[in-house]
MARFIFI-10379 format. One record per residue (C-alpha): residue number from 0; y, x, z; chain; residue in three letters. Coordinates in pm, whole numbers, plus 32768, in hexadecimal, padded with zeros to 4 digits. Each point is the difference from the previous one (the first is absolute). Layout:
N
<rec i="NUM" north="Y" east="X" up="Z" ch="A" aa="ALA"/>
...
This chain:
343
<rec i="0" north="14A9" east="BBC0" up="93EE" ch="A" aa="UNK"/>
<rec i="1" north="7FCB" east="7F35" up="812D" ch="A" aa="UNK"/>
<rec i="2" north="80F0" east="7F10" up="7FC1" ch="A" aa="UNK"/>
<rec i="3" north="7F79" east="7FC5" up="7EBC" ch="A" aa="UNK"/>
<rec i="4" north="7EB7" east="7FA7" up="80A6" ch="A" aa="UNK"/>
<rec i="5" north="809E" east="7F3F" up="8112" ch="A" aa="UNK"/>
<rec i="6" north="8095" east="7F2E" up="7EFE" ch="A" aa="UNK"/>
<rec i="7" north="7EF0" east="7FD8" up="7F09" ch="A" aa="UNK"/>
<rec i="8" north="7F40" east="7FA1" up="8150" ch="A" aa="UNK"/>
<rec i="9" north="80C5" east="7ECA" up="8038" ch="A" aa="UNK"/>
<rec i="10" north="7FA6" east="7EDE" up="7FAB" ch="A" aa="UNK"/>
<rec i="11" north="80CF" east="7F53" up="7F11" ch="A" aa="UNK"/>
<rec i="12" north="80D7" east="7EBB" up="8059" ch="A" aa="UNK"/>
<rec i="13" north="7F6B" east="7EBD" up="7F46" ch="A" aa="UNK"/>
<rec i="14" north="80DB" east="7F81" up="7EFA" ch="A" aa="UNK"/>
<rec i="15" north="808A" east="7E8C" up="8029" ch="A" aa="UNK"/>
<rec i="16" north="7FAD" east="7F20" up="7EED" ch="A" aa="UNK"/>
<rec i="17" north="810B" east="7F8E" up="7F1D" ch="A" aa="UNK"/>
<rec i="18" north="8040" east="7E96" up="800D" ch="A" aa="UNK"/>
<rec i="19" north="8079" east="7F5A" up="7E7A" ch="A" aa="UNK"/>
<rec i="20" north="8162" east="7FAF" up="800A" ch="A" aa="UNK"/>
<rec i="21" north="7FAD" east="7E88" up="7F9F" ch="A" aa="UNK"/>
<rec i="22" north="7F32" east="7FF9" up="8153" ch="A" aa="UNK"/>
<rec i="23" north="80F5" east="8061" up="80CE" ch="A" aa="UNK"/>
<rec i="24" north="80C7" east="7F38" up="8118" ch="A" aa="UNK"/>
<rec i="25" north="815A" east="7FAD" up="7F45" ch="A" aa="UNK"/>
<rec i="26" north="8126" east="7F51" up="80A7" ch="A" aa="UNK"/>
<rec i="27" north="8137" east="7F74" up="7F32" ch="A" aa="UNK"/>
<rec i="28" north="80F6" east="80E7" up="7FAA" ch="A" aa="UNK"/>
<rec i="29" north="8174" east="7F9C" up="8013" ch="A" aa="UNK"/>
<rec i="30" north="802F" east="7FFD" up="7E61" ch="A" aa="UNK"/>
<rec i="31" north="7EB8" east="7ED5" up="8025" ch="A" aa="UNK"/>
<rec i="32" north="80B3" east="7F33" up="8100" ch="A" aa="UNK"/>
<rec i="33" north="8125" east="7FE3" up="7F29" ch="A" aa="UNK"/>
<rec i="34" north="7F4E" east="7F8C" up="7ECE" ch="A" aa="UNK"/>
<rec i="35" north="7F47" east="7F0F" up="80DA" ch="A" aa="UNK"/>
<rec i="36" north="814C" east="7F8F" up="806C" ch="A" aa="UNK"/>
<rec i="37" north="80BC" east="7FE9" up="7EA9" ch="A" aa="UNK"/>
<rec i="38" north="7EE7" east="7F2E" up="7F74" ch="A" aa="UNK"/>
<rec i="39" north="7FF9" east="7F1B" up="812B" ch="A" aa="UNK"/>
<rec i="40" north="8180" east="7FE1" up="7FCA" ch="A" aa="UNK"/>
<rec i="41" north="7FC5" east="7FC6" up="7E83" ch="A" aa="UNK"/>
<rec i="42" north="7EFC" east="7EF3" up="804B" ch="A" aa="UNK"/>
<rec i="43" north="80C4" east="7F3F" up="80E1" ch="A" aa="UNK"/>
<rec i="44" north="8161" east="8003" up="7EFD" ch="A" aa="UNK"/>
<rec i="45" north="7F06" east="7F80" up="7EEF" ch="A" aa="UNK"/>
<rec i="46" north="7F94" east="7ED0" up="80FF" ch="A" aa="UNK"/>
<rec i="47" north="8159" east="7FD8" up="805B" ch="A" aa="UNK"/>
<rec i="48" north="8069" east="7FFB" up="7E95" ch="A" aa="UNK"/>
<rec i="49" north="7ED3" east="7F0F" up="7F91" ch="A" aa="UNK"/>
<rec i="50" north="8046" east="7F14" up="810B" ch="A" aa="UNK"/>
<rec i="51" north="8194" east="7FF3" up="7FB3" ch="A" aa="UNK"/>
<rec i="52" north="7F71" east="7FAB" up="7EAF" ch="A" aa="UNK"/>
<rec i="53" north="7F23" east="7F10" up="8060" ch="A" aa="UNK"/>
<rec i="54" north="811C" east="7F46" up="80E9" ch="A" aa="UNK"/>
<rec i="55" north="80CC" east="8018" up="7EC7" ch="A" aa="UNK"/>
<rec i="56" north="7F24" east="7F61" up="7F32" ch="A" aa="UNK"/>
<rec i="57" north="7FAF" east="7EED" up="80C4" ch="A" aa="UNK"/>
<rec i="58" north="817C" east="7FA0" up="8060" ch="A" aa="UNK"/>
<rec i="59" north="806E" east="7FEE" up="7EB0" ch="A" aa="UNK"/>
<rec i="60" north="7ECA" east="7F0B" up="7F92" ch="A" aa="UNK"/>
<rec i="61" north="807B" east="7F28" up="8130" ch="A" aa="UNK"/>
<rec i="62" north="8166" east="800F" up="7F86" ch="A" aa="UNK"/>
<rec i="63" north="7FB3" east="7F92" up="7E88" ch="A" aa="UNK"/>
<rec i="64" north="7F08" east="7EEB" up="80D1" ch="A" aa="UNK"/>
<rec i="65" north="8136" east="7F89" up="80AF" ch="A" aa="UNK"/>
<rec i="66" north="80F0" east="802B" up="7EEA" ch="A" aa="UNK"/>
<rec i="67" north="7F12" east="7F33" up="7F30" ch="A" aa="UNK"/>
<rec i="68" north="7FBF" east="7EEF" up="8104" ch="A" aa="UNK"/>
<rec i="69" north="818A" east="7FEE" up="8022" ch="A" aa="UNK"/>
<rec i="70" north="802E" east="7FF1" up="7E9E" ch="A" aa="UNK"/>
<rec i="71" north="7EEA" east="7EEA" up="7FD3" ch="A" aa="UNK"/>
<rec i="72" north="8093" east="7F27" up="811C" ch="A" aa="UNK"/>
<rec i="73" north="8164" east="8022" up="7F5D" ch="A" aa="UNK"/>
<rec i="74" north="7F51" east="7F8B" up="7EBC" ch="A" aa="UNK"/>
<rec i="75" north="7F55" east="7ECE" up="8088" ch="A" aa="UNK"/>
<rec i="76" north="812F" east="7F9C" up="80B7" ch="A" aa="UNK"/>
<rec i="77" north="80E7" east="8013" up="7EC5" ch="A" aa="UNK"/>
<rec i="78" north="7F0B" east="7F36" up="7F67" ch="A" aa="UNK"/>
<rec i="79" north="7FEC" east="7EEC" up="8140" ch="A" aa="UNK"/>
<rec i="80" north="81A0" east="8006" up="8001" ch="A" aa="UNK"/>
<rec i="81" north="7FC2" east="7FD4" up="7E86" ch="A" aa="UNK"/>
<rec i="82" north="7F5B" east="7ECA" up="800E" ch="A" aa="UNK"/>
<rec i="83" north="80D0" east="7F5F" up="8121" ch="A" aa="UNK"/>
<rec i="84" north="8118" east="800F" up="7F33" ch="A" aa="UNK"/>
<rec i="85" north="7F58" east="7F67" up="7EEE" ch="A" aa="UNK"/>
<rec i="86" north="7FAF" east="7EC9" up="80FF" ch="A" aa="UNK"/>
<rec i="87" north="8159" east="8013" up="8060" ch="A" aa="UNK"/>
<rec i="88" north="805D" east="7FC6" up="7E7F" ch="A" aa="UNK"/>
<rec i="89" north="7EF9" east="7F25" up="7FE7" ch="A" aa="UNK"/>
<rec i="90" north="80AF" east="7F1A" up="8121" ch="A" aa="UNK"/>
<rec i="91" north="8137" east="800B" up="7F9A" ch="A" aa="UNK"/>
<rec i="92" north="7FA4" east="7F89" up="7E79" ch="A" aa="UNK"/>
<rec i="93" north="7F54" east="7EEC" up="808D" ch="A" aa="UNK"/>
<rec i="94" north="8130" east="7FB8" up="80C5" ch="A" aa="UNK"/>
<rec i="95" north="80CE" east="7FFA" up="7ECB" ch="A" aa="UNK"/>
<rec i="96" north="7F12" east="7F01" up="7F55" ch="A" aa="UNK"/>
<rec i="97" north="803B" east="7F05" up="812E" ch="A" aa="UNK"/>
<rec i="98" north="815B" east="802F" up="806A" ch="A" aa="UNK"/>
<rec i="99" north="811D" east="7F5A" up="7FA9" ch="A" aa="UNK"/>
<rec i="100" north="80D1" east="8108" up="7FC0" ch="A" aa="UNK"/>
<rec i="101" north="801F" east="801C" up="8185" ch="A" aa="UNK"/>
<rec i="102" north="7F85" east="810E" up="80DD" ch="A" aa="UNK"/>
<rec i="103" north="7FEC" east="8007" up="817D" ch="A" aa="UNK"/>
<rec i="104" north="7F49" east="8065" up="8127" ch="A" aa="UNK"/>
<rec i="105" north="7F0C" east="7EF7" up="801C" ch="A" aa="UNK"/>
<rec i="106" north="7F76" east="8065" up="7EB2" ch="A" aa="UNK"/>
<rec i="107" north="7E88" east="80B4" up="8012" ch="A" aa="UNK"/>
<rec i="108" north="80A9" east="8168" up="7F9A" ch="A" aa="UNK"/>
<rec i="109" north="80AE" east="7FDC" up="8145" ch="A" aa="UNK"/>
<rec i="110" north="7F00" east="8015" up="80BE" ch="A" aa="UNK"/>
<rec i="111" north="7F74" east="8169" up="8072" ch="A" aa="UNK"/>
<rec i="112" north="7ECB" east="8058" up="7FE2" ch="A" aa="UNK"/>
<rec i="113" north="7F70" east="8072" up="8163" ch="A" aa="UNK"/>
<rec i="114" north="7F2D" east="813D" up="8036" ch="A" aa="UNK"/>
<rec i="115" north="7EA4" east="7FA1" up="7F7F" ch="A" aa="UNK"/>
<rec i="116" north="7EB7" east="80DF" up="7FD5" ch="A" aa="UNK"/>
<rec i="117" north="8019" east="805B" up="7EA7" ch="A" aa="UNK"/>
<rec i="118" north="7E77" east="7FC1" up="7FF8" ch="A" aa="UNK"/>
<rec i="119" north="802C" east="7E87" up="801C" ch="A" aa="UNK"/>
<rec i="120" north="80A0" east="8002" up="7EB5" ch="A" aa="UNK"/>
<rec i="121" north="7EF6" east="80F2" up="7F3C" ch="A" aa="UNK"/>
<rec i="122" north="7EC0" east="7F7F" up="805B" ch="A" aa="UNK"/>
<rec i="123" north="7F47" east="7EF7" up="80CC" ch="A" aa="UNK"/>
<rec i="124" north="7EE2" east="80DA" up="803D" ch="A" aa="UNK"/>
<rec i="125" north="8036" east="80D6" up="810A" ch="A" aa="UNK"/>
<rec i="126" north="7F05" east="8106" up="7FA1" ch="A" aa="UNK"/>
<rec i="127" north="80DA" east="8065" up="7EF4" ch="A" aa="UNK"/>
<rec i="128" north="80FB" east="804C" up="80E7" ch="A" aa="UNK"/>
<rec i="129" north="7F83" east="809B" up="8138" ch="A" aa="UNK"/>
<rec i="130" north="7FF2" east="8150" up="7F4A" ch="A" aa="UNK"/>
<rec i="131" north="817E" east="7FCD" up="7F95" ch="A" aa="UNK"/>
<rec i="132" north="8118" east="8083" up="80E8" ch="A" aa="UNK"/>
<rec i="133" north="80C9" east="7EE1" up="80DC" ch="A" aa="UNK"/>
<rec i="134" north="814D" east="7FA7" up="7F21" ch="A" aa="UNK"/>
<rec i="135" north="80F5" east="7EFC" up="803B" ch="A" aa="UNK"/>
<rec i="136" north="80FF" east="7F5D" up="7F04" ch="A" aa="UNK"/>
<rec i="137" north="8118" east="7F3A" up="8074" ch="A" aa="UNK"/>
<rec i="138" north="814B" east="7FBB" up="7F1B" ch="A" aa="UNK"/>
<rec i="139" north="812B" east="7F16" up="7FED" ch="A" aa="UNK"/>
<rec i="140" north="80D7" east="7F9D" up="7EFC" ch="A" aa="UNK"/>
<rec i="141" north="81A7" east="7FFF" up="801B" ch="A" aa="UNK"/>
<rec i="142" north="80E8" east="7F64" up="7F1C" ch="A" aa="UNK"/>
<rec i="143" north="80CF" east="8127" up="7FAA" ch="A" aa="UNK"/>
<rec i="144" north="8131" east="7F17" up="7FA9" ch="A" aa="UNK"/>
<rec i="145" north="8009" east="7F98" up="816C" ch="A" aa="UNK"/>
<rec i="146" north="80FA" east="8123" up="8046" ch="A" aa="UNK"/>
<rec i="147" north="813A" east="804A" up="7F71" ch="A" aa="UNK"/>
<rec i="148" north="7FC6" east="80A0" up="7EE1" ch="A" aa="UNK"/>
<rec i="149" north="8107" east="813B" up="7FB3" ch="A" aa="UNK"/>
<rec i="150" north="7FCC" east="8016" up="7E9A" ch="A" aa="UNK"/>
<rec i="151" north="80E3" east="7ED5" up="800C" ch="A" aa="UNK"/>
<rec i="152" north="8143" east="80E0" up="8065" ch="A" aa="UNK"/>
<rec i="153" north="800C" east="8067" up="7EAB" ch="A" aa="UNK"/>
<rec i="154" north="8037" east="7F3D" up="7EB9" ch="A" aa="UNK"/>
<rec i="155" north="7F4C" east="805F" up="7E91" ch="A" aa="UNK"/>
<rec i="156" north="8145" east="80C4" up="7FA6" ch="A" aa="UNK"/>
<rec i="157" north="800A" east="80B6" up="8139" ch="A" aa="UNK"/>
<rec i="158" north="810D" east="7F83" up="80BD" ch="A" aa="UNK"/>
<rec i="159" north="7FEB" east="7FC6" up="8175" ch="A" aa="UNK"/>
<rec i="160" north="8037" east="7E68" up="8062" ch="A" aa="UNK"/>
<rec i="161" north="80F4" east="7FBF" up="811C" ch="A" aa="UNK"/>
<rec i="162" north="7F31" east="7EC7" up="806F" ch="A" aa="UNK"/>
<rec i="163" north="7ECC" east="8090" up="8021" ch="A" aa="UNK"/>
<rec i="164" north="80A0" east="8129" up="80AE" ch="A" aa="UNK"/>
<rec i="165" north="8076" east="7F07" up="80F5" ch="A" aa="UNK"/>
<rec i="166" north="7EC5" east="7F71" up="800A" ch="A" aa="UNK"/>
<rec i="167" north="7F4E" east="816C" up="807C" ch="A" aa="UNK"/>
<rec i="168" north="811A" east="802A" up="80F3" ch="A" aa="UNK"/>
<rec i="169" north="7FE8" east="7EB9" up="809C" ch="A" aa="UNK"/>
<rec i="170" north="7E95" east="8076" up="8007" ch="A" aa="UNK"/>
<rec i="171" north="8037" east="8169" up="8098" ch="A" aa="UNK"/>
<rec i="172" north="80BA" east="7F3E" up="8126" ch="A" aa="UNK"/>
<rec i="173" north="7EFD" east="7F04" up="804C" ch="A" aa="UNK"/>
<rec i="174" north="7EF6" east="8142" up="8012" ch="A" aa="UNK"/>
<rec i="175" north="80E1" east="80B2" up="80CC" ch="A" aa="UNK"/>
<rec i="176" north="8064" east="8108" up="7EF5" ch="A" aa="UNK"/>
<rec i="177" north="8145" east="809A" up="7FC1" ch="A" aa="UNK"/>
<rec i="178" north="80E8" east="7F6D" up="7ED8" ch="A" aa="UNK"/>
<rec i="179" north="801A" east="8124" up="7F2A" ch="A" aa="UNK"/>
<rec i="180" north="7EB0" east="8022" up="7FB9" ch="A" aa="UNK"/>
<rec i="181" north="8021" east="7ED9" up="7F03" ch="A" aa="UNK"/>
<rec i="182" north="80FF" east="80A3" up="7F4E" ch="A" aa="UNK"/>
<rec i="183" north="7F52" east="814E" up="8001" ch="A" aa="UNK"/>
<rec i="184" north="7EBA" east="7F34" up="7F9B" ch="A" aa="UNK"/>
<rec i="185" north="80A4" east="7F36" up="7EC8" ch="A" aa="UNK"/>
<rec i="186" north="80B8" east="814B" up="7F9B" ch="A" aa="UNK"/>
<rec i="187" north="7ECF" east="8108" up="7FEE" ch="A" aa="UNK"/>
<rec i="188" north="7F48" east="7ED2" up="7F5D" ch="A" aa="UNK"/>
<rec i="189" north="80F9" east="7FE0" up="7ED3" ch="A" aa="UNK"/>
<rec i="190" north="7FF2" east="815B" up="7FDE" ch="A" aa="UNK"/>
<rec i="191" north="7E8D" east="800A" up="7FFA" ch="A" aa="UNK"/>
<rec i="192" north="7FB8" east="7F05" up="7F13" ch="A" aa="UNK"/>
<rec i="193" north="8120" east="807A" up="7F14" ch="A" aa="UNK"/>
<rec i="194" north="7F30" east="814E" up="7FF7" ch="A" aa="UNK"/>
<rec i="195" north="7ECE" east="7F1B" up="7FAE" ch="A" aa="UNK"/>
<rec i="196" north="8093" east="7F56" up="7F03" ch="A" aa="UNK"/>
<rec i="197" north="8098" east="815F" up="7F6B" ch="A" aa="UNK"/>
<rec i="198" north="813A" east="7F86" up="8014" ch="A" aa="UNK"/>
<rec i="199" north="8133" east="80EF" up="807F" ch="A" aa="UNK"/>
<rec i="200" north="7FC9" east="8042" up="8176" ch="A" aa="UNK"/>
<rec i="201" north="8062" east="8102" up="80F9" ch="A" aa="UNK"/>
<rec i="202" north="7F50" east="8153" up="8004" ch="A" aa="UNK"/>
<rec i="203" north="7F9D" east="7FC1" up="816B" ch="A" aa="UNK"/>
<rec i="204" north="7F6B" east="7EA6" up="7FA8" ch="A" aa="UNK"/>
<rec i="205" north="7EAC" east="7FDC" up="80B1" ch="A" aa="UNK"/>
<rec i="206" north="7ECC" east="7F82" up="7F97" ch="A" aa="UNK"/>
<rec i="207" north="7FCB" east="7E9B" up="801F" ch="A" aa="UNK"/>
<rec i="208" north="7F25" east="7F8C" up="80F9" ch="A" aa="UNK"/>
<rec i="209" north="7ECE" east="7F04" up="7FD1" ch="A" aa="UNK"/>
<rec i="210" north="7FD8" east="7FBB" up="816D" ch="A" aa="UNK"/>
<rec i="211" north="80A3" east="7FC8" up="814D" ch="A" aa="UNK"/>
<rec i="212" north="7FA2" east="814A" up="8059" ch="A" aa="UNK"/>
<rec i="213" north="8063" east="80C9" up="7EFC" ch="A" aa="UNK"/>
<rec i="214" north="8179" east="7FA2" up="8072" ch="A" aa="UNK"/>
<rec i="215" north="7FFC" east="8119" up="80E6" ch="A" aa="UNK"/>
<rec i="216" north="802E" east="80C0" up="7E96" ch="A" aa="UNK"/>
<rec i="217" north="8186" east="7F43" up="8009" ch="A" aa="UNK"/>
<rec i="218" north="805B" east="808F" up="8148" ch="A" aa="UNK"/>
<rec i="219" north="7F90" east="7EEE" up="80FE" ch="A" aa="UNK"/>
<rec i="220" north="7F6B" east="8067" up="8138" ch="A" aa="UNK"/>
<rec i="221" north="7EB0" east="7FA3" up="8092" ch="A" aa="UNK"/>
<rec i="222" north="8078" east="7F3C" up="8100" ch="A" aa="UNK"/>
<rec i="223" north="80C5" east="7F0E" up="7EFB" ch="A" aa="UNK"/>
<rec i="224" north="7EF1" east="7FE3" up="7F0F" ch="A" aa="UNK"/>
<rec i="225" north="7F2B" east="7F8F" up="8130" ch="A" aa="UNK"/>
<rec i="226" north="80EE" east="7EE7" up="8066" ch="A" aa="UNK"/>
<rec i="227" north="8023" east="7FA2" up="7E92" ch="A" aa="UNK"/>
<rec i="228" north="7EB1" east="8024" up="7FA0" ch="A" aa="UNK"/>
<rec i="229" north="7F94" east="7E84" up="8059" ch="A" aa="UNK"/>
<rec i="230" north="8123" east="7F6F" up="7F5A" ch="A" aa="UNK"/>
<rec i="231" north="8029" east="809E" up="7E96" ch="A" aa="UNK"/>
<rec i="232" north="7F13" east="806D" up="7EE7" ch="A" aa="UNK"/>
<rec i="233" north="8034" east="80C6" up="7EC1" ch="A" aa="UNK"/>
<rec i="234" north="7F45" east="7F7B" up="7EB9" ch="A" aa="UNK"/>
<rec i="235" north="8036" east="8065" up="7EA3" ch="A" aa="UNK"/>
<rec i="236" north="80E4" east="7ECD" up="7FA4" ch="A" aa="UNK"/>
<rec i="237" north="80F1" east="7F22" up="80B1" ch="A" aa="UNK"/>
<rec i="238" north="7F72" east="7ED0" up="8069" ch="A" aa="UNK"/>
<rec i="239" north="805C" east="7EC8" up="80CB" ch="A" aa="UNK"/>
<rec i="240" north="7FA0" east="7FC5" up="819A" ch="A" aa="UNK"/>
<rec i="241" north="7EE8" east="7F31" up="8042" ch="A" aa="UNK"/>
<rec i="242" north="8085" east="7EF4" up="811F" ch="A" aa="UNK"/>
<rec i="243" north="7E73" east="7F7B" up="8026" ch="A" aa="UNK"/>
<rec i="244" north="7FB8" east="816D" up="8066" ch="A" aa="UNK"/>
<rec i="245" north="815E" east="80A2" up="809D" ch="A" aa="UNK"/>
<rec i="246" north="802D" east="804D" up="8147" ch="A" aa="UNK"/>
<rec i="247" north="8136" east="7F5D" up="80A6" ch="A" aa="UNK"/>
<rec i="248" north="80DD" east="8136" up="8009" ch="A" aa="UNK"/>
<rec i="249" north="7FF7" east="8027" up="7E99" ch="A" aa="UNK"/>
<rec i="250" north="8011" east="7E9B" up="7F9B" ch="A" aa="UNK"/>
<rec i="251" north="8155" east="8001" up="8118" ch="A" aa="UNK"/>
<rec i="252" north="804E" east="8174" up="7F36" ch="A" aa="UNK"/>
<rec i="253" north="7FCD" east="7F48" up="7E8B" ch="A" aa="UNK"/>
<rec i="254" north="8065" east="7E94" up="805B" ch="A" aa="UNK"/>
<rec i="255" north="8151" east="8069" up="80C0" ch="A" aa="UNK"/>
<rec i="256" north="7F96" east="7F50" up="80FC" ch="A" aa="UNK"/>
<rec i="257" north="7FD6" east="803A" up="818D" ch="A" aa="UNK"/>
<rec i="258" north="7E75" east="8050" up="80B2" ch="A" aa="UNK"/>
<rec i="259" north="7FFA" east="7EA5" up="8091" ch="A" aa="UNK"/>
<rec i="260" north="801A" east="7F4A" up="7EA3" ch="A" aa="UNK"/>
<rec i="261" north="7F12" east="80F8" up="7F50" ch="A" aa="UNK"/>
<rec i="262" north="7F0B" east="7FB6" up="813C" ch="A" aa="UNK"/>
<rec i="263" north="8030" east="7E81" up="7FCE" ch="A" aa="UNK"/>
<rec i="264" north="7F84" east="805C" up="7E96" ch="A" aa="UNK"/>
<rec i="265" north="7ED8" east="80E7" up="8060" ch="A" aa="UNK"/>
<rec i="266" north="7F7B" east="7F02" up="80FE" ch="A" aa="UNK"/>
<rec i="267" north="8021" east="7EDA" up="7F08" ch="A" aa="UNK"/>
<rec i="268" north="7F39" east="809F" up="7EC8" ch="A" aa="UNK"/>
<rec i="269" north="7EE4" east="8050" up="80F2" ch="A" aa="UNK"/>
<rec i="270" north="7FC1" east="7E7C" up="800B" ch="A" aa="UNK"/>
<rec i="271" north="8068" east="7FA6" up="7EB0" ch="A" aa="UNK"/>
<rec i="272" north="8045" east="8117" up="7EE4" ch="A" aa="UNK"/>
<rec i="273" north="814F" east="8017" up="7F47" ch="A" aa="UNK"/>
<rec i="274" north="7FBD" east="7F61" up="7E95" ch="A" aa="UNK"/>
<rec i="275" north="812F" east="8054" up="7F79" ch="A" aa="UNK"/>
<rec i="276" north="8175" east="80B5" up="8066" ch="A" aa="UNK"/>
<rec i="277" north="809C" east="7EB4" up="8038" ch="A" aa="UNK"/>
<rec i="278" north="7EF6" east="7FE8" up="811B" ch="A" aa="UNK"/>
<rec i="279" north="8078" east="814A" up="8071" ch="A" aa="UNK"/>
<rec i="280" north="8154" east="7FDD" up="7FFA" ch="A" aa="UNK"/>
<rec i="281" north="7FF5" east="7EB8" up="80D2" ch="A" aa="UNK"/>
<rec i="282" north="7F3D" east="80A3" up="811E" ch="A" aa="UNK"/>
<rec i="283" north="8105" east="8106" up="7FD9" ch="A" aa="UNK"/>
<rec i="284" north="8130" east="7F2E" up="7FF1" ch="A" aa="UNK"/>
<rec i="285" north="80A2" east="8070" up="7ECF" ch="A" aa="UNK"/>
<rec i="286" north="80FB" east="7F4C" up="7F39" ch="A" aa="UNK"/>
<rec i="287" north="7FA0" east="8082" up="7ECC" ch="A" aa="UNK"/>
<rec i="288" north="7EB7" east="808F" up="7F6C" ch="A" aa="UNK"/>
<rec i="289" north="807E" east="8098" up="7EF3" ch="A" aa="UNK"/>
<rec i="290" north="802D" east="8158" up="807F" ch="A" aa="UNK"/>
<rec i="291" north="7E99" east="7FFA" up="80D8" ch="A" aa="UNK"/>
<rec i="292" north="7F73" east="7F90" up="7ECC" ch="A" aa="UNK"/>
<rec i="293" north="803D" east="8138" up="7F3F" ch="A" aa="UNK"/>
<rec i="294" north="7F8D" east="80EE" up="8124" ch="A" aa="UNK"/>
<rec i="295" north="7EFF" east="7F2D" up="808D" ch="A" aa="UNK"/>
<rec i="296" north="7EAB" east="7F34" up="7FBD" ch="A" aa="UNK"/>
<rec i="297" north="7EDE" east="7F7D" up="806E" ch="A" aa="UNK"/>
<rec i="298" north="7EEE" east="80C2" up="7F16" ch="A" aa="UNK"/>
<rec i="299" north="7FA4" east="817F" up="7FF0" ch="A" aa="UNK"/>
<rec i="300" north="7F7D" east="80E0" up="7F10" ch="A" aa="UNK"/>
<rec i="301" north="7FE7" east="815D" up="80DD" ch="A" aa="UNK"/>
<rec i="302" north="7EE1" east="801F" up="80F8" ch="A" aa="UNK"/>
<rec i="303" north="7FBB" east="8102" up="80D5" ch="A" aa="UNK"/>
<rec i="304" north="7E6E" east="8032" up="801A" ch="A" aa="UNK"/>
<rec i="305" north="7F9E" east="80D9" up="8143" ch="A" aa="UNK"/>
<rec i="306" north="7E8B" east="8064" up="8052" ch="A" aa="UNK"/>
<rec i="307" north="7F87" east="80ED" up="812B" ch="A" aa="UNK"/>
<rec i="308" north="7EAA" east="808D" up="7FD8" ch="A" aa="UNK"/>
<rec i="309" north="7F45" east="805F" up="8158" ch="A" aa="UNK"/>
<rec i="310" north="7EDF" east="80DA" up="7FA9" ch="A" aa="UNK"/>
<rec i="311" north="7F56" east="80B6" up="813E" ch="A" aa="UNK"/>
<rec i="312" north="8132" east="80B4" up="8081" ch="A" aa="UNK"/>
<rec i="313" north="80F0" east="8017" up="7ED0" ch="A" aa="UNK"/>
<rec i="314" north="80F9" east="7EF6" up="7F97" ch="A" aa="UNK"/>
<rec i="315" north="807A" east="7FEE" up="7EAD" ch="A" aa="UNK"/>
<rec i="316" north="8138" east="7F05" up="7F9F" ch="A" aa="UNK"/>
<rec i="317" north="8044" east="7F76" up="7EEF" ch="A" aa="UNK"/>
<rec i="318" north="8169" east="7F35" up="7F51" ch="A" aa="UNK"/>
<rec i="319" north="8037" east="7FB0" up="7EE7" ch="A" aa="UNK"/>
<rec i="320" north="8121" east="7F27" up="7F52" ch="A" aa="UNK"/>
<rec i="321" north="7F96" east="7F00" up="7F08" ch="A" aa="UNK"/>
<rec i="322" north="80BA" east="7F21" up="7F0C" ch="A" aa="UNK"/>
<rec i="323" north="7F86" east="7EAB" up="7F9C" ch="A" aa="UNK"/>
<rec i="324" north="806A" east="7F76" up="7EAB" ch="A" aa="UNK"/>
<rec i="325" north="7F5E" east="7EBC" up="7FF2" ch="A" aa="UNK"/>
<rec i="326" north="7E60" east="8034" up="7FE9" ch="A" aa="UNK"/>
<rec i="327" north="8054" east="8160" up="7FF2" ch="A" aa="UNK"/>
<rec i="328" north="8000" east="80D8" up="8138" ch="A" aa="UNK"/>
<rec i="329" north="804C" east="819B" up="7FA0" ch="A" aa="UNK"/>
<rec i="330" north="7FF0" east="811D" up="80F6" ch="A" aa="UNK"/>
<rec i="331" north="813B" east="80BD" up="7FDC" ch="A" aa="UNK"/>
<rec i="332" north="7FA8" east="811F" up="811D" ch="A" aa="UNK"/>
<rec i="333" north="7F4F" east="8062" up="8131" ch="A" aa="UNK"/>
<rec i="334" north="8028" east="80C6" up="810F" ch="A" aa="UNK"/>
<rec i="335" north="7ED8" east="808C" up="80FC" ch="A" aa="UNK"/>
<rec i="336" north="7FFE" east="8080" up="8130" ch="A" aa="UNK"/>
<rec i="337" north="7F05" east="80AD" up="80C3" ch="A" aa="UNK"/>
<rec i="338" north="800E" east="7FE5" up="8164" ch="A" aa="UNK"/>
<rec i="339" north="7F0D" east="8039" up="815C" ch="A" aa="UNK"/>
<rec i="340" north="7F42" east="7F04" up="8083" ch="A" aa="UNK"/>
<rec i="341" north="8070" east="7FAC" up="8186" ch="A" aa="UNK"/>
<rec i="342" north="7EE0" east="806F" up="80C1" ch="A" aa="UNK"/>
């Protein structure tokens, strides 16, 4: 009884107030830290992807602009060089009006065009060309019949002409090339011409070259081509040599004289161009004119036109072969080469 009374008489312990759960101070748990880290990593990945996509789009746009700029420059350069070719055709046509069946190095077509700023030809008003890129044009015309035509080695029936092969052998000797090169060239061109004409030819017959550089198809090495290039040409048909424009080495090989006589002819024609084969025969001290008259002349039908355009840091060259028949000048082929301008 006393224990019950003492317990009843004890004061009751004060009850602690309960704090609502939303008002309690909380600490981030490990799970929440993982969620925050994953969210941050996702955001960084998204930013990286957006940056990568934006950089790729900018690069593609820059590349498209560069391609368009290069294409525009190429098109403009092609048009300018085509205009220069038309200019050369006009010069050759006017030369045919005034020349007396004689072509020599003292005529207007033989004067090269030094490199000149293109804007001087386009407009007199500088304000019209101030925003245009700097472009420089140069060019020159070369007598294609001033070199020995390798097509002369083979006649229209597809036979190798012994006299022409001997001429090429002399030219190879002068140029420091092995004698067997002439025989190899003659035989290979014979087979190539036969194949081109549809006549019986060996199965291994090569394609007919269109230029001296393509003689490599016939197995001629680069050093030999470099030595022969200043003296030979490959034209679509057999042509005579123009004694008014040919180098002394070619004159000596075709006329069958030494370099001394050929040099005397070159010196004489600088003062007075040759008007006939008879004039050339006297200078070369030949007893007969008949043989030289069949293989040489004083006029030209085939010309090479070289044009060079320098635009900013690029150089575009064009070489064209033209055939002149009286007042009609026809382009036969064109070759363009893109080069890097010298710094």
